All heavy atoms as a GROMACS GRO file, in nm:
protein
  554
    1MET      N    1   2.046  -1.617  -1.969
    1MET     CA    2   1.910  -1.664  -1.962
    1MET      C    3   1.825  -1.565  -1.884
    1MET      O    4   1.865  -1.514  -1.781
    1MET     CB    5   1.910  -1.802  -1.895
    1MET     CG    6   1.773  -1.862  -1.880
    1MET     SD    7   1.787  -2.034  -1.831
    1MET     CE    8   1.662  -2.097  -1.936
    2SER      N    9   1.707  -1.541  -1.931
    2SER     CA   10   1.616  -1.445  -1.869
    2SER      C   11   1.552  -1.503  -1.745
    2SER      O   12   1.523  -1.622  -1.737
    2SER     CB   13   1.509  -1.404  -1.971
    2SER     OG   14   1.412  -1.324  -1.910
    3SER      N   15   1.525  -1.417  -1.646
    3SER     CA   16   1.461  -1.462  -1.523
    3SER      C   17   1.310  -1.474  -1.539
    3SER      O   18   1.241  -1.517  -1.448
    3SER     CB   19   1.493  -1.367  -1.409
    3SER     OG   20   1.434  -1.240  -1.434
    4GLY      N   21   1.255  -1.433  -1.654
    4GLY     CA   22   1.112  -1.441  -1.676
    4GLY      C   23   1.037  -1.321  -1.623
    4GLY      O   24   0.917  -1.313  -1.634
    5ASN      N   25   1.106  -1.227  -1.563
    5ASN     CA   26   1.043  -1.108  -1.506
    5ASN      C   27   1.095  -0.985  -1.579
    5ASN      O   28   1.159  -0.900  -1.521
    5ASN     CB   29   1.072  -1.099  -1.356
    5ASN     CG   30   0.987  -0.994  -1.289
    5ASN    OD1   31   0.897  -0.937  -1.350
    5ASN    ND2   32   1.017  -0.966  -1.164
    6SER      N   33   1.068  -0.978  -1.711
    6SER     CA   34   1.125  -0.871  -1.791
    6SER      C   35   1.041  -0.744  -1.791
    6SER      O   36   1.087  -0.641  -1.836
    6SER     CB   37   1.143  -0.920  -1.935
    6SER     OG   38   1.018  -0.958  -1.989
    7ALA      N   39   0.918  -0.749  -1.741
    7ALA     CA   40   0.834  -0.629  -1.737
    7ALA      C   41   0.889  -0.532  -1.632
    7ALA      O   42   0.923  -0.572  -1.521
    7ALA     CB   43   0.690  -0.665  -1.703
    8PRO      N   44   0.898  -0.404  -1.667
    8PRO     CA   45   0.947  -0.307  -1.569
    8PRO      C   46   0.849  -0.291  -1.454
    8PRO      O   47   0.728  -0.293  -1.473
    8PRO     CB   48   0.959  -0.178  -1.649
    8PRO     CG   49   0.870  -0.195  -1.766
    8PRO     CD   50   0.864  -0.343  -1.794
    9ARG      N   51   0.901  -0.277  -1.335
    9ARG     CA   52   0.818  -0.260  -1.216
    9ARG      C   53   0.774  -0.115  -1.207
    9ARG      O   54   0.856  -0.024  -1.219
    9ARG     CB   55   0.898  -0.299  -1.092
    9ARG     CG   56   0.818  -0.295  -0.965
    9ARG     CD   57   0.893  -0.368  -0.855
    9ARG     NE   58   0.835  -0.344  -0.727
    9ARG     CZ   59   0.739  -0.419  -0.674
    9ARG    NH1   60   0.694  -0.522  -0.739
    9ARG    NH2   61   0.691  -0.393  -0.555
   10LEU      N   62   0.645  -0.094  -1.187
   10LEU     CA   63   0.592   0.041  -1.175
   10LEU      C   64   0.632   0.102  -1.041
   10LEU      O   65   0.641   0.032  -0.940
   10LEU     CB   66   0.440   0.040  -1.186
   10LEU     CG   67   0.380  -0.002  -1.318
   10LEU    CD1   68   0.229  -0.009  -1.308
   10LEU    CD2   69   0.421   0.093  -1.429
   11SER      N   70   0.650   0.231  -1.041
   11SER     CA   71   0.682   0.302  -0.916
   11SER      C   72   0.557   0.306  -0.828
   11SER      O   73   0.446   0.281  -0.873
   11SER     CB   74   0.728   0.444  -0.946
   11SER     OG   75   0.618   0.522  -0.991
   12VAL      N   76   0.578   0.338  -0.702
   12VAL     CA   77   0.466   0.350  -0.609
   12VAL      C   78   0.369   0.456  -0.660
   12VAL      O   79   0.247   0.435  -0.659
   12VAL     CB   80   0.516   0.384  -0.467
   12VAL    CG1   81   0.401   0.419  -0.375
   12VAL    CG2   82   0.596   0.267  -0.410
   13ALA      N   83   0.419   0.568  -0.707
   13ALA     CA   84   0.332   0.674  -0.758
   13ALA      C   85   0.249   0.625  -0.876
   13ALA      O   86   0.130   0.656  -0.886
   13ALA     CB   87   0.416   0.795  -0.798
   14ASP      N   88   0.311   0.548  -0.965
   14ASP     CA   89   0.239   0.494  -1.080
   14ASP      C   90   0.130   0.396  -1.036
   14ASP      O   91   0.020   0.397  -1.089
   14ASP     CB   92   0.333   0.424  -1.178
   14ASP     CG   93   0.421   0.521  -1.254
   14ASP    OD1   94   0.386   0.640  -1.262
   14ASP    OD2   95   0.525   0.477  -1.306
   15ARG      N   96   0.162   0.311  -0.940
   15ARG     CA   97   0.063   0.215  -0.891
   15ARG      C   98  -0.051   0.286  -0.818
   15ARG      O   99  -0.166   0.245  -0.828
   15ARG     CB  100   0.128   0.110  -0.802
   15ARG     CG  101   0.200   0.006  -0.890
   15ARG     CD  102   0.262  -0.104  -0.810
   15ARG     NE  103   0.394  -0.054  -0.771
   15ARG     CZ  104   0.453  -0.079  -0.658
   15ARG    NH1  105   0.397  -0.156  -0.568
   15ARG    NH2  106   0.572  -0.030  -0.630
   16LEU      N  107  -0.021   0.394  -0.747
   16LEU     CA  108  -0.127   0.472  -0.682
   16LEU      C  109  -0.216   0.537  -0.788
   16LEU      O  110  -0.337   0.542  -0.773
   16LEU     CB  111  -0.068   0.578  -0.590
   16LEU     CG  112  -0.017   0.526  -0.457
   16LEU    CD1  113   0.069   0.630  -0.389
   16LEU    CD2  114  -0.133   0.487  -0.367
   17ALA      N  115  -0.157   0.584  -0.895
   17ALA     CA  116  -0.232   0.652  -1.001
   17ALA      C  117  -0.316   0.554  -1.083
   17ALA      O  118  -0.423   0.590  -1.132
   17ALA     CB  119  -0.137   0.728  -1.091
   18THR      N  120  -0.269   0.431  -1.098
   18THR     CA  121  -0.337   0.335  -1.185
   18THR      C  122  -0.416   0.229  -1.109
   18THR      O  123  -0.471   0.139  -1.169
   18THR     CB  124  -0.237   0.265  -1.278
   18THR    OG1  125  -0.141   0.195  -1.198
   18THR    CG2  126  -0.168   0.363  -1.370
   19GLY      N  127  -0.421   0.240  -0.978
   19GLY     CA  128  -0.499   0.144  -0.900
   19GLY      C  129  -0.426   0.014  -0.874
   19GLY      O  130  -0.488  -0.091  -0.863
   20GLY      N  131  -0.296   0.020  -0.860
   20GLY     CA  132  -0.216  -0.099  -0.835
   20GLY      C  133  -0.216  -0.142  -0.690
   20GLY      O  134  -0.294  -0.093  -0.607
   21LEU      N  135  -0.126  -0.231  -0.660
   21LEU     CA  136  -0.114  -0.289  -0.526
   21LEU      C  137   0.020  -0.249  -0.465
   21LEU      O  138   0.123  -0.251  -0.533
   21LEU     CB  139  -0.122  -0.442  -0.538
   21LEU     CG  140  -0.153  -0.522  -0.415
   21LEU    CD1  141  -0.294  -0.490  -0.364
   21LEU    CD2  142  -0.145  -0.670  -0.447
   22LEU      N  143   0.018  -0.210  -0.338
   22LEU     CA  144   0.140  -0.172  -0.265
   22LEU      C  145   0.171  -0.276  -0.160
   22LEU      O  146   0.079  -0.332  -0.098
   22LEU     CB  147   0.120  -0.037  -0.195
   22LEU     CG  148   0.076   0.082  -0.277
   22LEU    CD1  149   0.052   0.202  -0.186
   22LEU    CD2  150   0.179   0.116  -0.380
   23SER      N  151   0.298  -0.297  -0.134
   23SER     CA  152   0.336  -0.379  -0.019
   23SER      C  153   0.313  -0.295   0.107
   23SER      O  154   0.298  -0.173   0.100
   23SER     CB  155   0.483  -0.420  -0.029
   23SER     OG  156   0.567  -0.308  -0.008
   24VAL      N  157   0.314  -0.360   0.222
   24VAL     CA  158   0.298  -0.286   0.348
   24VAL      C  159   0.414  -0.188   0.364
   24VAL      O  160   0.393  -0.074   0.406
   24VAL     CB  161   0.289  -0.383   0.468
   24VAL    CG1  162   0.287  -0.306   0.599
   24VAL    CG2  163   0.164  -0.470   0.456
   25GLU      N  164   0.534  -0.228   0.327
   25GLU     CA  165   0.650  -0.141   0.340
   25GLU      C  166   0.637  -0.020   0.248
   25GLU      O  167   0.668   0.093   0.288
   25GLU     CB  168   0.778  -0.219   0.308
   25GLU     CG  169   0.817  -0.319   0.413
   25GLU     CD  170   0.732  -0.448   0.410
   25GLU    OE1  171   0.659  -0.473   0.311
   25GLU    OE2  172   0.738  -0.522   0.508
   26GLU      N  173   0.591  -0.041   0.124
   26GLU     CA  174   0.571   0.070   0.032
   26GLU      C  175   0.462   0.165   0.082
   26GLU      O  176   0.477   0.286   0.075
   26GLU     CB  177   0.535   0.018  -0.107
   26GLU     CG  178   0.649  -0.052  -0.178
   26GLU     CD  179   0.606  -0.125  -0.302
   26GLU    OE1  180   0.489  -0.169  -0.310
   26GLU    OE2  181   0.692  -0.140  -0.391
   27PHE      N  182   0.353   0.108   0.133
   27PHE     CA  183   0.245   0.190   0.187
   27PHE      C  184   0.297   0.274   0.302
   27PHE      O  185   0.271   0.394   0.309
   27PHE     CB  186   0.128   0.103   0.234
   27PHE     CG  187   0.031   0.179   0.318
   27PHE    CD1  188  -0.060   0.265   0.259
   27PHE    CD2  189   0.034   0.170   0.456
   27PHE    CE1  190  -0.149   0.341   0.337
   27PHE    CE2  191  -0.054   0.244   0.535
   27PHE     CZ  192  -0.145   0.329   0.474
   28ALA      N  193   0.370   0.212   0.395
   28ALA     CA  194   0.420   0.284   0.512
   28ALA      C  195   0.510   0.400   0.470
   28ALA      O  196   0.499   0.511   0.523
   28ALA     CB  197   0.493   0.189   0.605
   29ALA      N  198   0.598   0.376   0.373
   29ALA     CA  199   0.687   0.482   0.326
   29ALA      C  200   0.606   0.594   0.261
   29ALA      O  201   0.632   0.713   0.286
   29ALA     CB  202   0.788   0.426   0.226
   30TRP      N  203   0.507   0.559   0.180
   30TRP     CA  204   0.421   0.659   0.115
   30TRP      C  205   0.343   0.740   0.218
   30TRP      O  206   0.331   0.862   0.206
   30TRP     CB  207   0.326   0.588   0.018
   30TRP     CG  208   0.218   0.676  -0.036
   30TRP    CD1  209   0.230   0.767  -0.137
   30TRP    CD2  210   0.081   0.681   0.008
   30TRP    NE1  211   0.108   0.828  -0.158
   30TRP    CE2  212   0.015   0.778  -0.071
   30TRP    CE3  213   0.009   0.614   0.106
   30TRP    CZ2  214  -0.119   0.808  -0.055
   30TRP    CZ3  215  -0.125   0.644   0.122
   30TRP    CH2  216  -0.188   0.740   0.041
   31ALA      N  217   0.291   0.672   0.320
   31ALA     CA  218   0.208   0.737   0.421
   31ALA      C  219   0.291   0.811   0.526
   31ALA      O  220   0.236   0.888   0.605
   31ALA     CB  221   0.119   0.633   0.489
   32GLY      N  222   0.420   0.787   0.528
   32GLY     CA  223   0.505   0.853   0.627
   32GLY      C  224   0.490   0.796   0.766
   32GLY      O  225   0.502   0.869   0.865
   33ILE      N  226   0.458   0.667   0.774
   33ILE     CA  227   0.445   0.599   0.903
   33ILE      C  228   0.537   0.478   0.903
   33ILE      O  229   0.589   0.438   0.799
   33ILE     CB  230   0.298   0.554   0.929
   33ILE    CG1  231   0.250   0.456   0.823
   33ILE    CG2  232   0.206   0.675   0.938
   33ILE    CD1  233   0.112   0.396   0.849
   34GLY      N  234   0.557   0.419   1.018
   34GLY     CA  235   0.638   0.299   1.028
   34GLY      C  236   0.559   0.174   0.994
   34GLY      O  237   0.436   0.176   0.990
   35ARG      N  238   0.632   0.066   0.970
   35ARG     CA  239   0.566  -0.062   0.942
   35ARG      C  240   0.476  -0.105   1.056
   35ARG      O  241   0.366  -0.156   1.035
   35ARG     CB  242   0.670  -0.172   0.920
   35ARG     CG  243   0.709  -0.192   0.778
   35ARG     CD  244   0.803  -0.309   0.764
   35ARG     NE  245   0.773  -0.410   0.865
   35ARG     CZ  246   0.838  -0.523   0.879
   35ARG    NH1  247   0.938  -0.551   0.801
   35ARG    NH2  248   0.805  -0.610   0.972
   36GLY      N  249   0.523  -0.085   1.179
   36GLY     CA  250   0.444  -0.123   1.296
   36GLY      C  251   0.311  -0.050   1.301
   36GLY      O  252   0.207  -0.110   1.329
   37LYS      N  253   0.313   0.078   1.272
   37LYS     CA  254   0.189   0.157   1.268
   37LYS      C  255   0.098   0.108   1.155
   37LYS      O  256  -0.024   0.099   1.172
   37LYS     CB  257   0.222   0.306   1.251
   37LYS     CG  258   0.102   0.396   1.231
   37LYS     CD  259   0.015   0.407   1.354
   37LYS     CE  260  -0.093   0.512   1.332
   37LYS     NZ  261  -0.190   0.516   1.439
   38ALA      N  262   0.155   0.074   1.041
   38ALA     CA  263   0.076   0.022   0.929
   38ALA      C  264   0.006  -0.108   0.970
   38ALA      O  265  -0.115  -0.125   0.947
   38ALA     CB  266   0.164  -0.001   0.807
   39TYR      N  267   0.080  -0.199   1.033
   39TYR     CA  268   0.019  -0.324   1.077
   39TYR      C  269  -0.085  -0.300   1.187
   39TYR      O  270  -0.186  -0.371   1.194
   39TYR     CB  271   0.125  -0.425   1.122
   39TYR     CG  272   0.190  -0.494   1.003
   39TYR    CD1  273   0.322  -0.467   0.969
   39TYR    CD2  274   0.120  -0.586   0.926
   39TYR    CE1  275   0.382  -0.530   0.860
   39TYR    CE2  276   0.178  -0.648   0.818
   39TYR     CZ  277   0.309  -0.620   0.785
   39TYR     OH  278   0.366  -0.683   0.677
   40LYS      N  279  -0.064  -0.199   1.270
   40LYS     CA  280  -0.163  -0.164   1.372
   40LYS      C  281  -0.292  -0.118   1.306
   40LYS      O  282  -0.402  -0.156   1.348
   40LYS     CB  283  -0.107  -0.055   1.464
   40LYS     CG  284  -0.201  -0.014   1.576
   40LYS     CD  285  -0.134   0.089   1.668
   40LYS     CE  286  -0.221   0.118   1.787
   40LYS     NZ  287  -0.293   0.243   1.777
   41GLU      N  288  -0.281  -0.036   1.203
   41GLU     CA  289  -0.397   0.012   1.130
   41GLU      C  290  -0.471  -0.107   1.065
   41GLU      O  291  -0.594  -0.108   1.061
   41GLU     CB  292  -0.357   0.114   1.023
   41GLU     CG  293  -0.300   0.242   1.080
   41GLU     CD  294  -0.404   0.324   1.156
   41GLU    OE1  295  -0.496   0.377   1.093
   41GLU    OE2  296  -0.391   0.334   1.280
   42ILE      N  297  -0.396  -0.205   1.017
   42ILE     CA  298  -0.456  -0.325   0.958
   42ILE      C  299  -0.529  -0.406   1.066
   42ILE      O  300  -0.644  -0.446   1.047
   42ILE     CB  301  -0.349  -0.410   0.887
   42ILE    CG1  302  -0.294  -0.334   0.765
   42ILE    CG2  303  -0.406  -0.547   0.847
   42ILE    CD1  304  -0.167  -0.392   0.708
   43ARG      N  305  -0.463  -0.429   1.179
   43ARG     CA  306  -0.525  -0.505   1.289
   43ARG      C  307  -0.653  -0.440   1.338
   43ARG      O  308  -0.750  -0.508   1.372
   43ARG     CB  309  -0.428  -0.518   1.408
   43ARG     CG  310  -0.332  -0.632   1.400
   43ARG     CD  311  -0.261  -0.655   1.533
   43ARG     NE  312  -0.209  -0.536   1.597
   43ARG     CZ  313  -0.091  -0.479   1.570
   43ARG    NH1  314  -0.014  -0.531   1.477
   43ARG    NH2  315  -0.052  -0.372   1.635
   44GLU      N  316  -0.653  -0.307   1.344
   44GLU     CA  317  -0.769  -0.232   1.392
   44GLU      C  318  -0.874  -0.211   1.284
   44GLU      O  319  -0.971  -0.139   1.305
   44GLU     CB  320  -0.724  -0.099   1.451
   44GLU     CG  321  -0.641  -0.116   1.576
   44GLU     CD  322  -0.589   0.015   1.633
   44GLU    OE1  323  -0.608   0.122   1.570
   44GLU    OE2  324  -0.528   0.010   1.742
   45LYS      N  325  -0.854  -0.274   1.168
   45LYS     CA  326  -0.949  -0.268   1.055
   45LYS      C  327  -0.968  -0.127   1.001
   45LYS      O  328  -1.072  -0.096   0.944
   45LYS     CB  329  -1.084  -0.329   1.094
   45LYS     CG  330  -1.077  -0.467   1.152
   45LYS     CD  331  -1.078  -0.570   1.044
   45LYS     CE  332  -1.099  -0.710   1.103
   45LYS     NZ  333  -0.991  -0.797   1.080
   46LYS      N  334  -0.870  -0.042   1.018
   46LYS     CA  335  -0.875   0.092   0.963
   46LYS      C  336  -0.818   0.094   0.821
   46LYS      O  337  -0.837   0.191   0.748
   46LYS     CB  338  -0.796   0.190   1.050
   46LYS     CG  339  -0.856   0.208   1.188
   46LYS     CD  340  -0.772   0.300   1.272
   46LYS     CE  341  -0.827   0.313   1.412
   46LYS     NZ  342  -0.738   0.394   1.496
   47LEU      N  343  -0.747  -0.012   0.785
   47LEU     CA  344  -0.684  -0.024   0.654
   47LEU      C  345  -0.711  -0.163   0.600
   47LEU      O  346  -0.678  -0.263   0.666
   47LEU     CB  347  -0.533   0.001   0.667
   47LEU     CG  348  -0.449  -0.010   0.542
   47LEU    CD1  349  -0.492   0.093   0.437
   47LEU    CD2  350  -0.301   0.011   0.577
   48SER      N  351  -0.771  -0.171   0.482
   48SER     CA  352  -0.803  -0.300   0.420
   48SER      C  353  -0.682  -0.353   0.345
   48SER      O  354  -0.605  -0.276   0.286
   48SER     CB  355  -0.918  -0.284   0.322
   48SER     OG  356  -1.033  -0.241   0.389
   49VAL      N  357  -0.668  -0.485   0.346
   49VAL     CA  358  -0.557  -0.549   0.276
   49VAL      C  359  -0.608  -0.665   0.192
   49VAL      O  360  -0.721  -0.711   0.208
   49VAL     CB  361  -0.450  -0.601   0.375
   49VAL    CG1  362  -0.386  -0.488   0.451
   49VAL    CG2  363  -0.506  -0.705   0.469
   50VAL      N  364  -0.521  -0.710   0.103
   50VAL     CA  365  -0.545  -0.826   0.020
   50VAL      C  366  -0.432  -0.924   0.048
   50VAL      O  367  -0.316  -0.884   0.051
   50VAL     CB  368  -0.541  -0.787  -0.130
   50VAL    CG1  369  -0.557  -0.908  -0.218
   50VAL    CG2  370  -0.645  -0.683  -0.162
   51LYS      N  371  -0.467  -1.049   0.072
   51LYS     CA  372  -0.365  -1.151   0.094
   51LYS      C  373  -0.347  -1.230  -0.035
   51LYS      O  374  -0.444  -1.276  -0.095
   51LYS     CB  375  -0.405  -1.246   0.207
   51LYS     CG  376  -0.407  -1.183   0.345
   51LYS     CD  377  -0.269  -1.143   0.392
   51LYS     CE  378  -0.190  -1.265   0.435
   51LYS     NZ  379  -0.061  -1.230   0.495
   52ILE      N  380  -0.223  -1.245  -0.077
   52ILE     CA  381  -0.188  -1.328  -0.192
   52ILE      C  382  -0.084  -1.425  -0.141
   52ILE      O  383   0.033  -1.390  -0.126
   52ILE     CB  384  -0.134  -1.243  -0.308
   52ILE    CG1  385  -0.238  -1.139  -0.350
   52ILE    CG2  386  -0.096  -1.333  -0.426
   52ILE    CD1  387  -0.189  -1.038  -0.449
   53GLY      N  388  -0.129  -1.545  -0.108
   53GLY     CA  389  -0.041  -1.639  -0.041
   53GLY      C  390  -0.004  -1.583   0.095
   53GLY      O  391  -0.091  -1.546   0.173
   54ARG      N  392   0.125  -1.573   0.122
   54ARG     CA  393   0.170  -1.516   0.250
   54ARG      C  394   0.192  -1.366   0.242
   54ARG      O  395   0.217  -1.301   0.342
   54ARG     CB  396   0.300  -1.583   0.293
   54ARG     CG  397   0.282  -1.730   0.321
   54ARG     CD  398   0.406  -1.794   0.377
   54ARG     NE  399   0.528  -1.748   0.314
   54ARG     CZ  400   0.649  -1.778   0.354
   54ARG    NH1  401   0.666  -1.857   0.458
   54ARG    NH2  402   0.754  -1.733   0.293
   55ARG      N  403   0.184  -1.311   0.123
   55ARG     CA  404   0.210  -1.168   0.105
   55ARG      C  405   0.085  -1.085   0.136
   55ARG      O  406  -0.026  -1.127   0.111
   55ARG     CB  407   0.256  -1.140  -0.037
   55ARG     CG  408   0.386  -1.215  -0.066
   55ARG     CD  409   0.444  -1.172  -0.194
   55ARG     NE  410   0.493  -1.036  -0.174
   55ARG     CZ  411   0.553  -0.967  -0.268
   55ARG    NH1  412   0.570  -1.017  -0.386
   55ARG    NH2  413   0.595  -0.845  -0.244
   56THR      N  414   0.107  -0.968   0.189
   56THR     CA  415  -0.001  -0.875   0.221
   56THR      C  416   0.014  -0.753   0.132
   56THR      O  417   0.121  -0.694   0.125
   56THR     CB  418   0.008  -0.831   0.369
   56THR    OG1  419   0.001  -0.948   0.451
   56THR    CG2  420  -0.105  -0.737   0.405
   57GLY      N  421  -0.094  -0.719   0.062
   57GLY     CA  422  -0.092  -0.603  -0.026
   57GLY      C  423  -0.202  -0.505   0.010
   57GLY      O  424  -0.304  -0.543   0.070
   58ILE      N  425  -0.182  -0.382  -0.028
   58ILE     CA  426  -0.280  -0.277  -0.003
   58ILE      C  427  -0.316  -0.215  -0.137
   58ILE      O  428  -0.227  -0.166  -0.209
   58ILE     CB  429  -0.223  -0.171   0.094
   58ILE    CG1  430  -0.186  -0.238   0.226
   58ILE    CG2  431  -0.323  -0.056   0.114
   58ILE    CD1  432  -0.098  -0.155   0.315
   59ARG      N  433  -0.444  -0.219  -0.171
   59ARG     CA  434  -0.489  -0.159  -0.296
   59ARG      C  435  -0.471  -0.008  -0.289
   59ARG      O  436  -0.491   0.054  -0.184
   59ARG     CB  437  -0.637  -0.190  -0.321
   59ARG     CG  438  -0.665  -0.332  -0.354
   59ARG     CD  439  -0.814  -0.348  -0.383
   59ARG     NE  440  -0.850  -0.487  -0.393
   59ARG     CZ  441  -0.910  -0.557  -0.299
   59ARG    NH1  442  -0.945  -0.500  -0.185
   59ARG    NH2  443  -0.938  -0.683  -0.318
   60ALA      N  444  -0.439   0.051  -0.403
   60ALA     CA  445  -0.418   0.196  -0.409
   60ALA      C  446  -0.541   0.271  -0.359
   60ALA      O  447  -0.528   0.366  -0.282
   60ALA     CB  448  -0.384   0.238  -0.552
   61GLU      N  449  -0.660   0.226  -0.398
   61GLU     CA  450  -0.781   0.297  -0.354
   61GLU      C  451  -0.801   0.286  -0.203
   61GLU      O  452  -0.850   0.378  -0.140
   61GLU     CB  453  -0.906   0.250  -0.431
   61GLU     CG  454  -0.935   0.103  -0.419
   61GLU     CD  455  -0.876   0.017  -0.530
   61GLU    OE1  456  -0.784   0.060  -0.600
   61GLU    OE2  457  -0.925  -0.096  -0.546
   62ASP      N  458  -0.760   0.173  -0.144
   62ASP     CA  459  -0.770   0.157   0.002
   62ASP      C  460  -0.669   0.247   0.073
   62ASP      O  461  -0.697   0.302   0.179
   62ASP     CB  462  -0.750   0.011   0.042
   62ASP     CG  463  -0.863  -0.078  -0.004
   62ASP    OD1  464  -0.977  -0.028  -0.018
   62ASP    OD2  465  -0.840  -0.198  -0.027
   63ALA      N  466  -0.550   0.262   0.015
   63ALA     CA  467  -0.449   0.352   0.072
   63ALA      C  468  -0.500   0.496   0.071
   63ALA      O  469  -0.489   0.568   0.171
   63ALA     CB  470  -0.318   0.341  -0.007
   64LYS      N  471  -0.558   0.537  -0.041
   64LYS     CA  472  -0.610   0.674  -0.052
   64LYS      C  473  -0.729   0.695   0.042
   64LYS      O  474  -0.742   0.801   0.103
   64LYS     CB  475  -0.651   0.702  -0.196
   64LYS     CG  476  -0.533   0.708  -0.291
   64LYS     CD  477  -0.582   0.723  -0.433
   64LYS     CE  478  -0.472   0.704  -0.534
   64LYS     NZ  479  -0.523   0.707  -0.671
   65ALA      N  480  -0.815   0.593   0.055
   65ALA     CA  481  -0.931   0.603   0.146
   65ALA      C  482  -0.884   0.615   0.290
   65ALA      O  483  -0.940   0.692   0.369
   65ALA     CB  484  -1.022   0.483   0.128
   66TRP      N  485  -0.779   0.540   0.326
   66TRP     CA  486  -0.724   0.547   0.462
   66TRP      C  487  -0.675   0.690   0.489
   66TRP      O  488  -0.705   0.747   0.595
   66TRP     CB  489  -0.610   0.447   0.477
   66TRP     CG  490  -0.537   0.457   0.606
   66TRP    CD1  491  -0.570   0.397   0.724
   66TRP    CD2  492  -0.418   0.533   0.632
   66TRP    NE1  493  -0.479   0.432   0.821
   66TRP    CE2  494  -0.386   0.515   0.768
   66TRP    CE3  495  -0.337   0.614   0.553
   66TRP    CZ2  496  -0.274   0.575   0.826
   66TRP    CZ3  497  -0.227   0.674   0.612
   66TRP    CH2  498  -0.196   0.654   0.747
   67LEU      N  499  -0.603   0.747   0.394
   67LEU     CA  500  -0.552   0.882   0.412
   67LEU      C  501  -0.666   0.982   0.422
   67LEU      O  502  -0.665   1.070   0.508
   67LEU     CB  503  -0.459   0.919   0.296
   67LEU     CG  504  -0.391   1.054   0.308
   67LEU    CD1  505  -0.300   1.061   0.430
   67LEU    CD2  506  -0.311   1.082   0.182
   68ALA      N  507  -0.768   0.968   0.338
   68ALA     CA  508  -0.883   1.059   0.341
   68ALA      C  509  -0.957   1.050   0.473
   68ALA      O  510  -1.007   1.151   0.525
   68ALA     CB  511  -0.977   1.029   0.226
   69ALA      N  512  -0.963   0.931   0.532
   69ALA     CA  513  -1.034   0.911   0.660
   69ALA      C  514  -0.964   0.982   0.776
   69ALA      O  515  -1.027   1.009   0.878
   69ALA     CB  516  -1.049   0.762   0.689
   70LEU      N  517  -0.837   1.014   0.760
   70LEU     CA  518  -0.764   1.085   0.864
   70LEU      C  519  -0.810   1.229   0.877
   70LEU      O  520  -0.788   1.291   0.980
   70LEU     CB  521  -0.613   1.081   0.838
   70LEU     CG  522  -0.547   0.945   0.844
   70LEU    CD1  523  -0.398   0.960   0.811
   70LEU    CD2  524  -0.566   0.877   0.978
   71GLY      N  525  -0.869   1.281   0.771
   71GLY     CA  526  -0.920   1.417   0.775
   71GLY      C  527  -0.820   1.518   0.718
   71GLY      O  528  -0.708   1.484   0.685
   72PRO      N  529  -0.863   1.643   0.710
   72PRO     CA  530  -0.780   1.747   0.646
   72PRO      C  531  -0.651   1.778   0.722
   72PRO      O  532  -0.555   1.824   0.663
   72PRO     CB  533  -0.872   1.869   0.644
   72PRO     CG  534  -0.981   1.840   0.738
   72PRO     CD  535  -0.992   1.692   0.753
   73GLU      N  536  -0.647   1.752   0.851
   73GLU     CA  537  -0.524   1.782   0.926
   73GLU      C  538  -0.408   1.691   0.885
   73GLU      O  539  -0.293   1.724   0.910
   73GLU     CB  540  -0.548   1.771   1.078
   73GLU     CG  541  -0.580   1.632   1.129
   73GLU     CD  542  -0.727   1.592   1.113
   73GLU    OE1  543  -0.809   1.670   1.065
   73GLU    OE2  544  -0.758   1.478   1.150
   74ALA      N  545  -0.438   1.577   0.821
   74ALA     CA  546  -0.332   1.485   0.778
   74ALA      C  547  -0.274   1.525   0.643
   74ALA      O  548  -0.167   1.480   0.607
   74ALA     CB  549  -0.387   1.344   0.772
   75ALA      N  550  -0.343   1.607   0.570
   75ALA     CA  551  -0.299   1.643   0.434
   75ALA      C  552  -0.185   1.741   0.433
   75ALA      O  553  -0.146   1.802   0.523
   75ALA     CB  554  -0.415   1.701   0.355
   0.00000   0.00000   0.00000
């Protein structure tokens, strides 16, 4: 019996390219920071999030904007 979730899950790179949603853990791994630092950035309103029930997601465009706001030394 199928679990009902037959669609393949897009990679983080694909979701970043297509404007998808990242989990906090995926964002932290992509950004090269820890989960704690990611949540600190969220608390300090430096990173926007979307809440879906109890889950916290980060839009791809918000992740890219956060990185751009760090300046050229972060690239």
